[in-house]
VORO-113846 format. One record per residue: residue number from 1; residue in one letter; x, y, z of N, C-alpha, C in turn. Coordinates in Angstrom, 1 decimal, decimal comma. Example, Ala and Ser with C-alpha at 12.3 -4.5 7.8 and 13.67 -1.06 7.14 Angstrom:
num | residu | n_c1 | n_c2 | n_c3 | ca_c1 | ca_c2 | ca_c3 | c_c1 | c_c2 | c_c3
1 | a | 13,2 | -5,7 | 7,8 | 12,3 | -4,5 | 7,8 | 13,2 | -3,3 | 7,8
2 | s | 12,8 | -2,2 | 7,1 | 13,7 | -1,1 | 7,1 | 12,9 | 0,0 | 7,9
This chain:
num | residu | n_c1 | n_c2 | n_c3 | ca_c1 | ca_c2 | ca_c3 | c_c1 | c_c2 | c_c3
1 | m | 208,9 | 41,9 | 72,6 | 209,3 | 40,5 | 72,8 | 208,0 | 39,7 | 72,9
2 | d | 208,1 | 38,5 | 72,4 | 206,9 | 37,6 | 72,4 | 206,5 | 37,4 | 73,9
3 | s | 205,2 | 37,5 | 74,1 | 204,6 | 37,3 | 75,5 | 204,8 | 35,9 | 76,0
4 | s | 205,0 | 34,9 | 75,1 | 205,1 | 33,5 | 75,6 | 206,4 | 33,2 | 76,3
5 | v | 207,3 | 34,1 | 76,2 | 208,6 | 34,0 | 76,9 | 208,7 | 35,1 | 77,9
6 | s | 207,6 | 35,5 | 78,5 | 207,5 | 36,6 | 79,4 | 208,1 | 36,2 | 80,8
7 | n | 208,4 | 34,9 | 81,0 | 209,0 | 34,5 | 82,3 | 210,5 | 34,7 | 82,3
8 | l | 211,0 | 35,4 | 81,3 | 212,5 | 35,8 | 81,4 | 212,7 | 36,9 | 82,4
9 | n | 213,9 | 36,8 | 83,0 | 214,2 | 37,8 | 84,0 | 214,7 | 39,1 | 83,4
10 | d | 215,6 | 38,9 | 82,4 | 216,2 | 40,1 | 81,8 | 216,8 | 39,7 | 80,5
11 | i | 216,8 | 40,7 | 79,6 | 217,5 | 40,5 | 78,3 | 218,6 | 41,5 | 78,2
12 | v | 219,8 | 41,1 | 78,0 | 221,0 | 42,0 | 78,0 | 221,6 | 41,8 | 76,6
13 | f | 221,8 | 43,0 | 76,0 | 222,5 | 43,0 | 74,7 | 223,9 | 43,5 | 75,0
14 | v | 224,9 | 42,7 | 74,5 | 226,3 | 43,0 | 74,8 | 227,1 | 43,0 | 73,5
15 | r | 227,9 | 44,0 | 73,2 | 228,7 | 44,1 | 72,0 | 230,1 | 43,5 | 72,3
16 | s | 230,5 | 42,6 | 71,4 | 231,8 | 42,0 | 71,6 | 232,7 | 42,3 | 70,4
17 | q | 234,0 | 42,7 | 70,7 | 234,9 | 42,9 | 69,7 | 235,5 | 41,6 | 69,1
18 | r | 235,4 | 40,5 | 69,9 | 235,9 | 39,2 | 69,5 | 234,9 | 38,3 | 68,8
19 | a | 233,6 | 38,6 | 69,1 | 232,5 | 37,7 | 68,5 | 232,5 | 37,9 | 67,0
20 | r | 232,2 | 36,7 | 66,3 | 232,1 | 36,8 | 64,9 | 230,6 | 36,6 | 64,4
21 | h | 229,8 | 36,1 | 65,3 | 228,4 | 35,8 | 65,0 | 227,5 | 36,3 | 66,2
22 | l | 226,2 | 36,5 | 65,9 | 225,3 | 36,7 | 66,9 | 225,1 | 35,5 | 67,8
23 | r | 225,0 | 35,6 | 69,1 | 224,9 | 34,5 | 69,9 | 223,9 | 34,8 | 71,1
24 | i | 223,1 | 33,8 | 71,5 | 222,2 | 33,9 | 72,6 | 222,6 | 32,9 | 73,7
25 | t | 222,7 | 33,4 | 74,9 | 223,0 | 32,6 | 76,0 | 221,9 | 32,7 | 77,1
26 | l | 221,4 | 31,6 | 77,5 | 220,3 | 31,6 | 78,5 | 220,9 | 31,1 | 79,8
27 | h | 220,9 | 31,9 | 80,8 | 221,4 | 31,5 | 82,1 | 220,4 | 30,9 | 83,0
28 | p | 220,8 | 30,1 | 84,0 | 219,9 | 29,4 | 84,9 | 218,9 | 30,3 | 85,6
29 | d | 219,3 | 31,6 | 85,8 | 218,4 | 32,6 | 86,5 | 217,4 | 33,2 | 85,4
30 | k | 217,4 | 32,6 | 84,2 | 216,5 | 33,1 | 83,1 | 216,9 | 34,4 | 82,5
31 | t | 218,1 | 34,8 | 82,7 | 218,6 | 36,0 | 82,1 | 219,1 | 35,6 | 80,7
32 | v | 218,8 | 36,4 | 79,7 | 219,3 | 36,1 | 78,3 | 220,3 | 37,2 | 78,0
33 | r | 221,4 | 36,7 | 77,4 | 222,5 | 37,5 | 77,0 | 222,6 | 37,4 | 75,4
34 | v | 222,4 | 38,5 | 74,7 | 222,6 | 38,5 | 73,3 | 223,9 | 39,1 | 73,0
35 | t | 224,8 | 38,4 | 72,4 | 226,1 | 38,9 | 72,0 | 226,1 | 39,4 | 70,6
36 | i | 226,5 | 40,6 | 70,4 | 226,5 | 41,3 | 69,1 | 227,9 | 41,4 | 68,6
37 | p | 228,2 | 40,9 | 67,4 | 229,6 | 41,1 | 66,9 | 229,9 | 42,6 | 66,6
38 | r | 231,1 | 42,9 | 66,5 | 231,6 | 44,3 | 66,2 | 230,8 | 44,9 | 65,0
39 | a | 230,6 | 44,1 | 64,0 | 230,0 | 44,7 | 62,8 | 228,4 | 44,6 | 62,8
40 | g | 227,9 | 44,0 | 63,8 | 226,4 | 43,7 | 63,9 | 225,7 | 45,0 | 64,5
41 | s | 224,4 | 45,0 | 64,3 | 223,6 | 46,1 | 64,8 | 222,6 | 45,5 | 65,9
42 | r | 222,1 | 46,4 | 66,6 | 221,1 | 46,1 | 67,7 | 219,8 | 45,6 | 67,0
43 | t | 219,4 | 46,2 | 65,9 | 218,2 | 45,7 | 65,1 | 218,4 | 44,3 | 64,7
44 | e | 219,5 | 44,0 | 64,1 | 219,8 | 42,6 | 63,7 | 219,7 | 41,6 | 64,9
45 | a | 220,3 | 42,1 | 66,0 | 220,3 | 41,2 | 67,2 | 218,8 | 41,0 | 67,7
46 | e | 218,0 | 42,0 | 67,7 | 216,6 | 41,9 | 68,1 | 215,8 | 40,9 | 67,2
47 | k | 216,1 | 41,0 | 65,9 | 215,5 | 40,1 | 64,9 | 215,9 | 38,7 | 65,2
48 | f | 217,2 | 38,5 | 65,4 | 217,8 | 37,2 | 65,7 | 217,2 | 36,6 | 67,0
49 | l | 217,0 | 37,4 | 68,0 | 216,4 | 37,0 | 69,2 | 214,9 | 36,5 | 69,0
50 | q | 214,2 | 37,3 | 68,2 | 212,8 | 36,9 | 67,8 | 212,8 | 35,6 | 67,1
51 | s | 213,8 | 35,3 | 66,2 | 213,8 | 34,1 | 65,5 | 214,1 | 32,9 | 66,4
52 | k | 214,7 | 33,2 | 67,5 | 215,1 | 32,1 | 68,4 | 214,1 | 31,8 | 69,6
53 | i | 212,8 | 32,4 | 69,4 | 211,8 | 32,2 | 70,5 | 211,5 | 30,7 | 70,7
54 | p | 211,4 | 29,9 | 69,7 | 211,1 | 28,5 | 70,0 | 212,3 | 27,8 | 70,8
55 | w | 213,5 | 28,2 | 70,5 | 214,6 | 27,7 | 71,2 | 214,6 | 28,1 | 72,7
56 | l | 214,3 | 29,4 | 72,9 | 214,2 | 29,9 | 74,2 | 213,1 | 29,2 | 75,0
57 | k | 211,9 | 29,1 | 74,4 | 210,8 | 28,4 | 75,1 | 211,2 | 27,0 | 75,5
58 | k | 211,8 | 26,3 | 74,6 | 212,3 | 24,9 | 75,0 | 213,2 | 24,9 | 76,2
59 | h | 214,2 | 25,8 | 76,1 | 215,2 | 25,8 | 77,2 | 214,6 | 26,4 | 78,5
60 | l | 213,7 | 27,3 | 78,4 | 213,0 | 27,8 | 79,6 | 212,3 | 26,7 | 80,3
61 | q | 211,6 | 25,8 | 79,5 | 210,9 | 24,7 | 80,1 | 211,9 | 23,7 | 80,8
62 | k | 213,1 | 23,6 | 80,2 | 214,1 | 22,7 | 80,9 | 214,5 | 23,3 | 82,2
63 | i | 214,7 | 24,6 | 82,2 | 215,1 | 25,3 | 83,5 | 214,0 | 25,1 | 84,5
64 | d | 212,7 | 25,3 | 84,1 | 211,6 | 25,2 | 85,0 | 211,5 | 23,8 | 85,6
65 | k | 211,7 | 22,8 | 84,7 | 211,6 | 21,4 | 85,1 | 212,7 | 21,1 | 86,1
66 | y | 213,9 | 21,6 | 85,8 | 215,0 | 21,4 | 86,7 | 214,7 | 22,0 | 88,1
67 | n | 214,2 | 23,2 | 88,1 | 213,9 | 23,9 | 89,4 | 212,8 | 23,2 | 90,2
68 | q | 212,0 | 22,3 | 89,5 | 211,0 | 21,6 | 90,2 | 211,5 | 20,3 | 90,8
69 | l | 212,7 | 19,9 | 90,5 | 213,2 | 18,7 | 91,0 | 213,4 | 18,8 | 92,5
70 | q | 213,3 | 17,7 | 93,2 | 213,4 | 17,6 | 94,7 | 214,9 | 17,8 | 95,0
71 | e | 215,1 | 18,7 | 96,0 | 216,4 | 18,9 | 96,5 | 216,7 | 17,6 | 97,4
72 | l | 217,9 | 17,1 | 97,4 | 218,2 | 16,1 | 98,3 | 218,2 | 16,6 | 99,7
73 | p | 217,7 | 15,9 | 100,6 | 217,5 | 16,4 | 102,0 | 218,8 | 16,8 | 102,7
74 | d | 218,8 | 17,8 | 103,5 | 219,9 | 18,2 | 104,3 | 220,0 | 17,2 | 105,4
75 | a | 221,1 | 16,5 | 105,5 | 221,2 | 15,5 | 106,6 | 222,6 | 15,5 | 107,0
76 | d | 222,8 | 15,2 | 108,3 | 224,1 | 15,0 | 108,8 | 224,6 | 13,6 | 108,5
77 | i | 225,2 | 13,5 | 107,4 | 225,6 | 12,1 | 107,0 | 227,1 | 12,0 | 107,0
78 | d | 227,6 | 11,0 | 107,6 | 229,1 | 10,7 | 107,6 | 229,3 | 10,0 | 106,2
79 | i | 229,9 | 10,8 | 105,3 | 230,1 | 10,3 | 103,9 | 231,0 | 9,1 | 103,8
80 | e | 232,0 | 9,1 | 104,6 | 232,9 | 7,9 | 104,6 | 232,2 | 6,6 | 105,1
81 | k | 231,4 | 6,8 | 106,1 | 230,6 | 5,6 | 106,6 | 229,6 | 5,2 | 105,5
82 | a | 228,9 | 6,2 | 104,9 | 227,9 | 5,9 | 103,9 | 228,6 | 5,2 | 102,7
83 | q | 229,8 | 5,7 | 102,3 | 230,5 | 5,1 | 101,2 | 230,8 | 3,6 | 101,5
84 | k | 231,3 | 3,3 | 102,7 | 231,6 | 1,9 | 103,1 | 230,3 | 1,1 | 103,0
85 | e | 229,2 | 1,6 | 103,4 | 227,9 | 0,8 | 103,4 | 227,5 | 0,6 | 101,9
86 | l | 227,6 | 1,6 | 101,1 | 227,2 | 1,4 | 99,7 | 228,1 | 0,4 | 99,0
87 | f | 229,4 | 0,5 | 99,3 | 230,4 | -0,4 | 98,7 | 230,1 | -1,8 | 99,2
88 | g | 229,7 | -2,0 | 100,4 | 229,3 | -3,3 | 101,0 | 228,1 | -3,8 | 100,3
89 | r | 227,1 | -3,0 | 100,1 | 225,9 | -3,4 | 99,4 | 226,2 | -3,8 | 97,9
90 | l | 227,1 | -3,0 | 97,3 | 227,5 | -3,4 | 95,9 | 228,1 | -4,8 | 95,9
91 | d | 229,0 | -5,0 | 96,9 | 229,7 | -6,3 | 96,9 | 228,6 | -7,4 | 97,1
92 | y | 227,7 | -7,2 | 98,0 | 226,6 | -8,2 | 98,3 | 225,8 | -8,5 | 97,0
93 | f | 225,4 | -7,4 | 96,3 | 224,6 | -7,6 | 95,0 | 225,5 | -8,3 | 94,0
94 | a | 226,8 | -7,9 | 93,9 | 227,7 | -8,5 | 92,9 | 227,8 | -10,0 | 93,1
95 | k | 228,0 | -10,4 | 94,3 | 228,1 | -11,9 | 94,7 | 226,8 | -12,6 | 94,5
96 | k | 225,7 | -12,0 | 94,9 | 224,4 | -12,6 | 94,9 | 224,0 | -12,9 | 93,4
97 | h | 224,3 | -12,0 | 92,5 | 223,9 | -12,1 | 91,1 | 225,0 | -12,5 | 90,2
98 | k | 226,2 | -12,9 | 90,8 | 227,3 | -13,3 | 90,0 | 227,7 | -12,4 | 88,9
99 | m | 227,9 | -11,1 | 89,3 | 228,4 | -10,1 | 88,4 | 229,6 | -9,3 | 89,0
100 | p | 230,8 | -9,9 | 88,9 | 231,9 | -9,3 | 89,5 | 232,4 | -8,1 | 88,8
101 | y | 232,7 | -7,0 | 89,5 | 233,2 | -5,8 | 88,9 | 234,7 | -5,7 | 89,3
102 | r | 235,4 | -4,9 | 88,6 | 236,9 | -4,8 | 88,8 | 237,2 | -3,9 | 90,0
103 | k | 236,7 | -2,7 | 90,0 | 236,9 | -1,8 | 91,1 | 235,8 | -0,8 | 91,2
104 | v | 235,6 | -0,1 | 92,3 | 234,6 | 0,8 | 92,5 | 235,2 | 2,1 | 93,1
105 | s | 234,7 | 3,3 | 92,6 | 235,1 | 4,5 | 93,2 | 233,9 | 5,4 | 93,4
106 | f | 234,2 | 6,4 | 94,3 | 233,1 | 7,4 | 94,7 | 233,5 | 8,7 | 94,1
107 | r | 232,6 | 9,3 | 93,3 | 233,0 | 10,6 | 92,6 | 231,9 | 11,6 | 92,9
108 | c | 232,3 | 12,9 | 92,7 | 231,3 | 14,0 | 92,8 | 231,0 | 14,4 | 91,4
109 | q | 230,0 | 13,8 | 90,8 | 229,6 | 14,1 | 89,4 | 228,4 | 15,1 | 89,4
110 | k | 228,3 | 15,8 | 88,3 | 227,2 | 16,7 | 88,2 | 225,9 | 16,1 | 87,7
111 | t | 226,0 | 15,1 | 86,8 | 224,8 | 14,6 | 86,2 | 224,5 | 13,2 | 86,3
112 | k | 225,5 | 12,3 | 86,5 | 225,2 | 10,9 | 86,5 | 225,2 | 10,4 | 88,0
113 | w | 224,3 | 9,4 | 88,2 | 224,3 | 8,8 | 89,5 | 225,3 | 7,6 | 89,6
114 | g | 225,7 | 7,1 | 88,5 | 226,7 | 6,0 | 88,4 | 227,1 | 5,7 | 87,0
115 | s | 228,1 | 4,9 | 86,9 | 228,5 | 4,5 | 85,5 | 229,3 | 3,2 | 85,7
116 | c | 229,4 | 2,5 | 84,6 | 230,2 | 1,2 | 84,5 | 231,0 | 1,3 | 83,3
117 | s | 232,3 | 1,2 | 83,4 | 233,2 | 1,3 | 82,2 | 233,3 | 0,0 | 81,5
118 | g | 233,8 | 0,0 | 80,3 | 234,0 | -1,2 | 79,5 | 234,9 | -2,2 | 80,2
119 | k | 235,7 | -1,8 | 81,2 | 236,6 | -2,7 | 82,0 | 235,9 | -3,1 | 83,3
120 | n | 234,6 | -2,8 | 83,4 | 233,8 | -3,2 | 84,6 | 234,2 | -2,4 | 85,9
121 | n | 234,7 | -1,2 | 85,7 | 235,0 | -0,3 | 86,8 | 233,7 | 0,5 | 87,1
122 | i | 233,3 | 0,5 | 88,3 | 232,0 | 1,2 | 88,6 | 232,3 | 2,5 | 89,4
123 | n | 231,7 | 3,5 | 88,9 | 231,8 | 4,8 | 89,6 | 230,4 | 5,1 | 90,2
124 | l | 230,4 | 5,6 | 91,4 | 229,2 | 5,9 | 92,1 | 229,3 | 7,4 | 92,5
125 | n | 228,2 | 8,1 | 92,3 | 228,1 | 9,5 | 92,7 | 227,9 | 9,6 | 94,2
126 | v | 228,7 | 10,5 | 94,8 | 228,7 | 10,7 | 96,2 | 227,3 | 11,2 | 96,7
127 | n | 226,5 | 11,8 | 95,8 | 225,2 | 12,2 | 96,1 | 224,2 | 11,1 | 96,4
128 | m | 224,6 | 9,9 | 96,1 | 223,8 | 8,7 | 96,4 | 223,5 | 8,6 | 97,8
129 | v | 224,4 | 9,0 | 98,7 | 224,2 | 8,9 | 100,1 | 223,0 | 9,6 | 100,6
130 | f | 222,5 | 10,6 | 99,9 | 221,3 | 11,4 | 100,3 | 220,0 | 10,8 | 99,8
131 | l | 220,1 | 9,7 | 99,0 | 218,9 | 9,1 | 98,4 | 218,3 | 8,1 | 99,3
132 | p | 217,0 | 7,8 | 99,1 | 216,4 | 6,7 | 99,9 | 217,1 | 5,4 | 99,5
133 | a | 217,1 | 4,4 | 100,4 | 217,8 | 3,2 | 100,2 | 217,4 | 2,4 | 99,0
134 | e | 216,1 | 2,4 | 98,7 | 215,5 | 1,7 | 97,6 | 216,1 | 2,3 | 96,3
135 | l | 216,3 | 3,6 | 96,2 | 216,9 | 4,2 | 95,0 | 218,4 | 3,9 | 94,9
136 | q | 219,1 | 3,9 | 96,1 | 220,5 | 3,5 | 96,1 | 220,7 | 2,1 | 95,6
137 | d | 219,9 | 1,2 | 96,0 | 220,0 | -0,2 | 95,5 | 219,7 | -0,3 | 94,0
138 | y | 218,7 | 0,5 | 93,6 | 218,4 | 0,5 | 92,2 | 219,7 | 0,9 | 91,4
139 | i | 220,3 | 2,0 | 91,8 | 221,5 | 2,5 | 91,1 | 222,6 | 1,4 | 91,1
140 | l | 222,8 | 0,8 | 92,3 | 223,9 | -0,3 | 92,4 | 223,6 | -1,4 | 91,4
141 | l | 222,3 | -1,9 | 91,4 | 221,9 | -3,0 | 90,5 | 222,0 | -2,5 | 89,0
142 | h | 221,6 | -1,3 | 88,8 | 221,7 | -0,8 | 87,4 | 223,1 | -0,8 | 86,9
143 | e | 224,0 | -0,4 | 87,7 | 225,4 | -0,4 | 87,2 | 226,0 | -1,8 | 87,1
144 | l | 225,6 | -2,7 | 88,0 | 226,0 | -4,1 | 87,9 | 225,4 | -4,8 | 86,6
145 | c | 224,2 | -4,4 | 86,2 | 223,6 | -5,0 | 85,0 | 224,4 | -4,5 | 83,8
146 | h | 225,2 | -3,5 | 83,9 | 226,0 | -3,1 | 82,7 | 227,3 | -4,0 | 82,6
147 | i | 227,5 | -4,8 | 83,5 | 228,7 | -5,7 | 83,4 | 228,4 | -6,7 | 82,2
148 | p | 227,2 | -7,4 | 82,2 | 227,0 | -8,2 | 81,0 | 226,4 | -7,5 | 79,8
149 | h | 225,8 | -6,3 | 80,1 | 225,1 | -5,6 | 79,0 | 225,6 | -4,2 | 79,0
150 | k | 226,5 | -3,8 | 78,1 | 227,1 | -2,5 | 78,1 | 226,2 | -1,4 | 77,5
151 | n | 225,0 | -1,6 | 77,4 | 224,0 | -0,6 | 76,8 | 222,7 | -0,7 | 77,6
152 | h | 221,7 | 0,0 | 77,1 | 220,4 | -0,1 | 77,7 | 219,4 | -0,9 | 76,8
153 | s | 219,9 | -2,0 | 76,4 | 219,1 | -2,9 | 75,5 | 217,9 | -3,5 | 76,3
154 | q | 217,1 | -4,2 | 75,5 | 215,9 | -4,9 | 76,2 | 216,4 | -5,9 | 77,2
155 | r | 217,5 | -6,6 | 76,8 | 218,0 | -7,6 | 77,7 | 218,5 | -7,0 | 79,0
156 | f | 219,1 | -5,8 | 78,9 | 219,6 | -5,1 | 80,1 | 218,4 | -4,8 | 81,0
157 | w | 217,3 | -4,2 | 80,4 | 216,2 | -3,8 | 81,2 | 215,5 | -5,0 | 81,8
158 | s | 215,4 | -6,1 | 81,1 | 214,8 | -7,3 | 81,6 | 215,5 | -7,9 | 82,8
159 | q | 216,9 | -7,9 | 82,7 | 217,7 | -8,4 | 83,8 | 217,5 | -7,4 | 85,0
160 | l | 217,6 | -6,1 | 84,8 | 217,4 | -5,2 | 85,9 | 216,0 | -5,3 | 86,5
161 | d | 215,0 | -5,5 | 85,7 | 213,6 | -5,7 | 86,2 | 213,5 | -6,9 | 87,1
162 | e | 214,2 | -7,9 | 86,7 | 214,2 | -9,2 | 87,5 | 214,7 | -8,9 | 88,9
163 | y | 215,8 | -8,1 | 89,0 | 216,4 | -7,8 | 90,3 | 215,6 | -6,8 | 91,1
164 | v | 214,8 | -6,0 | 90,5 | 214,1 | -5,0 | 91,3 | 212,5 | -5,3 | 91,3
165 | q | 212,2 | -6,5 | 91,1 | 210,8 | -7,0 | 91,2 | 209,9 | -6,3 | 90,2
166 | g | 210,4 | -6,1 | 89,0 | 209,5 | -5,5 | 87,9 | 209,3 | -4,0 | 88,0
167 | r | 210,2 | -3,3 | 88,8 | 210,0 | -1,9 | 89,1 | 211,1 | -1,0 | 88,5
168 | a | 211,9 | -1,5 | 87,5 | 213,0 | -0,8 | 87,0 | 212,6 | 0,6 | 86,4
169 | k | 211,5 | 0,6 | 85,6 | 211,1 | 1,9 | 85,0 | 210,5 | 2,8 | 86,0
170 | v | 209,8 | 2,3 | 87,0 | 209,2 | 3,1 | 88,1 | 210,3 | 3,8 | 88,9
171 | l | 211,3 | 3,0 | 89,2 | 212,5 | 3,5 | 90,0 | 213,3 | 4,5 | 89,2
172 | s | 213,5 | 4,2 | 87,9 | 214,2 | 5,1 | 87,1 | 213,5 | 6,5 | 87,1
173 | k | 212,2 | 6,5 | 87,0 | 211,4 | 7,7 | 86,9 | 211,5 | 8,4 | 88,3
174 | q | 211,4 | 7,7 | 89,4 | 211,5 | 8,3 | 90,7 | 212,9 | 9,0 | 90,9
175 | l | 213,9 | 8,3 | 90,4 | 215,3 | 8,9 | 90,5 | 215,4 | 10,2 | 89,7
176 | k | 214,7 | 10,4 | 88,6 | 214,8 | 11,6 | 87,9 | 214,2 | 12,8 | 88,6
177 | k | 213,5 | 12,6 | 89,7 | 212,9 | 13,6 | 90,5 | 213,9 | 14,3 | 91,4
178 | y | 215,1 | 13,7 | 91,5 | 216,1 | 14,3 | 92,4 | 217,2 | 15,0 | 91,6
179 | r | 217,7 | 16,0 | 92,3 | 218,9 | 16,7 | 91,6 | 220,1 | 16,6 | 92,6
180 | m | 221,2 | 16,8 | 92,1 | 222,5 | 16,7 | 92,8 | 222,6 | 17,8 | 93,9
181 | k | 223,1 | 17,4 | 95,0 | 223,3 | 18,3 | 96,1 | 224,7 | 18,8 | 96,1
182 | l | 225,7 | 17,9 | 96,0 | 227,1 | 18,3 | 96,0 | 227,6 | 18,1 | 94,5
183 | t | 228,3 | 19,2 | 94,0 | 228,9 | 19,1 | 92,7 | 230,3 | 19,5 | 92,8
184 | a | 231,1 | 19,0 | 91,8 | 232,5 | 19,3 | 91,8 | 232,8 | 20,7 | 91,4
């Protein structure tokens, strides 16, 4: 095996009666599973694995990057109280900037901190309660800016920048350093 992917934990070759094609699966613990179809050979599977080294490298980097993200702090937080506070701040920002939304809900999402639908319904990730207040406000304002701008256009970023004192890109970058604590 190529020494540049030596940070793999294990490579497991598994024969499947149902598989029609060779397949590689990389797990979060860096274990690689190579599925061999009924008519395939181990030699073919090893060649296939070698041909996928660039793919493996790319995805191992993603795993390493994810593992370096900051865990949200363990804190005794009353989620219901925190939700009310976030919803209150959302109402405050919506009135202050004249961007009314239709409704807001709290969700346990795996990847998104928030979203705004085409009907101006805002979804906020329950994990927001573990973030610093500055990042919570950034997410609230980000979603409100999607009311007039349904995309991430230059006008969207300009408006958001105005509301966060020119720090939209900085706050966006800071937010990417955190990973979800609670998942569905």
